[in-house]
C-alpha positions as CSV (number, residue, x, y, z in Angstrom):
1,M,-9.6,-7.5,7.0
2,N,-7.4,-9.6,9.3
3,K,-6.6,-8.5,12.8
4,P,-3.8,-5.8,12.7
5,R,-0.3,-7.3,13.2
6,P,2.7,-5.5,14.6
7,F,4.4,-3.7,11.8
8,S,7.8,-4.8,13.1
9,K,7.1,-8.5,12.4
10,L,5.9,-7.6,8.9
11,K,9.0,-5.6,8.2
12,K,11.3,-8.3,9.4
13,T,9.5,-11.0,7.3
14,I,9.3,-9.0,4.1
15,E,12.9,-7.7,4.3
16,S,14.1,-11.4,4.8
17,L,12.8,-11.9,1.2
18,F,14.8,-9.1,-0.3
19,D,18.2,-9.7,-2.1
20,E,20.7,-8.6,0.5
21,K,22.8,-6.8,-2.2
22,L,20.0,-4.2,-2.5
23,K,20.1,-3.0,1.1
24,M,16.3,-2.5,0.7
25,E,14.1,-1.6,3.6
26,F,10.4,-1.4,4.0
27,C,9.5,1.2,6.6
28,C,6.5,2.7,8.4
29,N,6.5,5.7,10.6
30,S,3.4,6.8,12.5
31,Y,2.8,10.5,13.2
32,P,0.5,11.5,16.0
33,I,-2.2,14.0,15.3
34,I,-4.5,15.7,17.6
35,G,-7.7,16.9,15.9
36,Q,-9.5,20.2,16.6
37,W,-11.8,18.4,19.1
38,G,-9.0,16.7,20.9
39,H,-9.3,13.4,19.1
40,R,-6.1,11.5,18.9
41,N,-5.1,9.7,15.8
42,S,-2.0,8.8,13.8
43,V,-1.0,9.1,10.3
44,P,1.0,6.3,8.8
45,R,3.8,6.9,6.3
46,Y,5.1,3.8,4.4
47,Y,8.2,4.0,2.3
48,V,10.7,1.7,0.5
49,K,14.4,2.6,0.7
50,L,17.0,1.3,-1.6
51,G,20.2,2.0,0.0
52,K,19.7,5.6,1.3
53,E,17.3,6.6,-1.4
54,I,13.6,6.5,-0.8
55,I,12.1,5.1,-4.0
56,W,8.4,4.6,-3.0
57,D,6.5,6.7,-0.4
58,F,2.9,6.6,0.7
59,P,1.2,9.0,0.9
60,K,3.8,11.5,-0.4
61,D,4.0,9.9,-4.0
62,F,0.2,9.7,-4.4
63,D,-2.4,12.4,-5.2
64,L,-4.4,12.5,-2.1
65,K,-4.6,16.2,-1.5
66,E,-8.3,16.2,-2.0
67,L,-8.7,13.8,0.9
68,S,-8.4,14.3,4.6
69,F,-6.0,11.8,6.2
70,Y,-9.0,10.4,8.0
71,H,-10.1,8.8,4.6
72,W,-6.9,6.9,4.0
73,A,-4.9,6.5,7.3
74,D,-6.8,3.5,8.5
75,N,-8.0,2.2,5.1
76,N,-4.9,1.9,3.0
77,H,-4.5,-1.8,3.5
78,I,-0.8,-1.7,2.9
79,N,-0.1,-4.0,5.8
80,D,-2.6,-6.5,4.4
81,L,-0.9,-6.3,1.0
82,I,2.4,-7.1,2.6
83,R,0.9,-10.1,4.5
84,D,-0.7,-11.3,1.2
85,Y,2.6,-11.0,-0.7
86,I,4.5,-12.9,2.1
87,D,1.8,-15.8,2.1
88,A,1.6,-16.0,-1.7
89,P,3.0,-19.3,-3.2
90,I,6.3,-18.6,-5.0
91,D,5.5,-20.8,-8.0
92,N,3.2,-18.3,-9.7
93,L,4.2,-15.1,-7.9
94,L,5.3,-13.2,-10.9
95,N,1.9,-13.7,-12.6
96,K,-0.1,-13.0,-9.4
97,E,-2.2,-9.8,-9.2
98,F,-2.6,-8.6,-5.7
99,A,-6.1,-7.1,-5.3
100,L,-4.8,-4.9,-2.4
101,D,-2.2,-3.3,-4.7
102,K,-5.0,-1.1,-5.8
103,N,-7.2,0.9,-3.5
104,T,-10.3,3.1,-3.8
105,F,-11.0,5.9,-1.4
106,T,-14.4,7.6,-1.4
107,K,-15.2,11.0,-0.1
108,Q,-18.6,12.4,0.6
109,Q,-19.0,15.9,-0.8
110,L,-20.2,18.5,1.7
111,N,-23.6,19.8,1.3
112,S,-24.3,17.1,-1.3
113,H,-25.1,13.5,-1.8
114,D,-22.3,13.3,-4.4
115,Q,-19.2,11.1,-3.8
116,V,-15.7,11.6,-5.1
117,T,-13.7,8.4,-5.8
118,F,-10.0,8.2,-5.8
119,E,-8.3,5.2,-7.1
120,I,-4.7,4.5,-6.2
121,D,-2.5,2.0,-7.8
122,Y,0.3,1.5,-5.3
123,K,2.5,-0.7,-7.6
124,L,4.2,-1.9,-4.4
125,A,3.9,-5.6,-5.3
126,E,6.0,-4.9,-8.4
127,L,8.8,-3.6,-6.2
128,L,8.5,-6.5,-3.8
129,K,8.7,-9.0,-6.7
130,A,11.8,-7.3,-8.3
131,A,13.6,-7.4,-4.9
132,D,12.6,-11.0,-4.0
133,R,15.6,-13.1,-3.7
134,R,13.5,-16.3,-4.4
135,L,12.9,-15.2,-8.0
136,G,15.6,-15.8,-10.5
137,E,17.3,-13.4,-12.9
138,E,15.9,-14.8,-16.2
139,K,12.3,-14.8,-15.2
140,L,12.5,-11.5,-13.5
141,L,14.0,-9.8,-16.5
142,T,11.4,-11.3,-18.8
143,W,8.7,-10.2,-16.5
144,A,10.1,-6.7,-16.2
145,K,9.9,-6.3,-20.0
146,T,6.1,-6.3,-19.7
147,L,6.1,-3.4,-17.2
148,A,6.8,0.3,-17.5
149,N,8.2,0.8,-14.1
150,P,11.4,2.6,-13.8
151,K,11.7,1.7,-10.0
152,V,11.6,-1.9,-10.9
153,D,14.2,-1.4,-13.5
154,K,16.4,0.3,-11.0
155,I,16.0,-2.6,-8.5
156,L,16.8,-5.2,-11.2
157,A,19.8,-3.3,-12.4
158,L,21.3,-3.2,-8.9
159,R,20.5,-7.0,-8.4
160,F,21.8,-8.3,-11.7
161,T,24.6,-6.0,-12.7
162,H,27.4,-8.6,-13.0
163,Q,30.7,-7.4,-12.0
164,K,33.7,-8.6,-13.9
């Protein structure tokens, strides 16, 4: 993957693409952890706020209970997904599949050669597309009909509720 970039620059850039009406934020907090042998690490938490409501939360919204944070803290690739989204050409954005929007984590079983694989579908790119001010109403509403994502529906309802 690419060299890590400061999250604050990613945050500013991705949020500049959101429709202002949404008051949507993409956030990351880092929680320091000291392991039993004194190793220092940090656990990231990424979340998307729509107004004051958190509508997407990693790792909270995902079934990672079987995995230690060591398996996903540094290998979640969410920063890289955001960078890929920012850099994607707008002309085919609605049809673009982002490879990093899905992730696989592998855990070696203790006392065994077996591995357990956990596949995560973030569905974060769908939220980014729904909030992207560069994409028009007609195309977004047509695209959203092909999904089953209530969070996308909520974003689009806020964006395109026409006040009379």
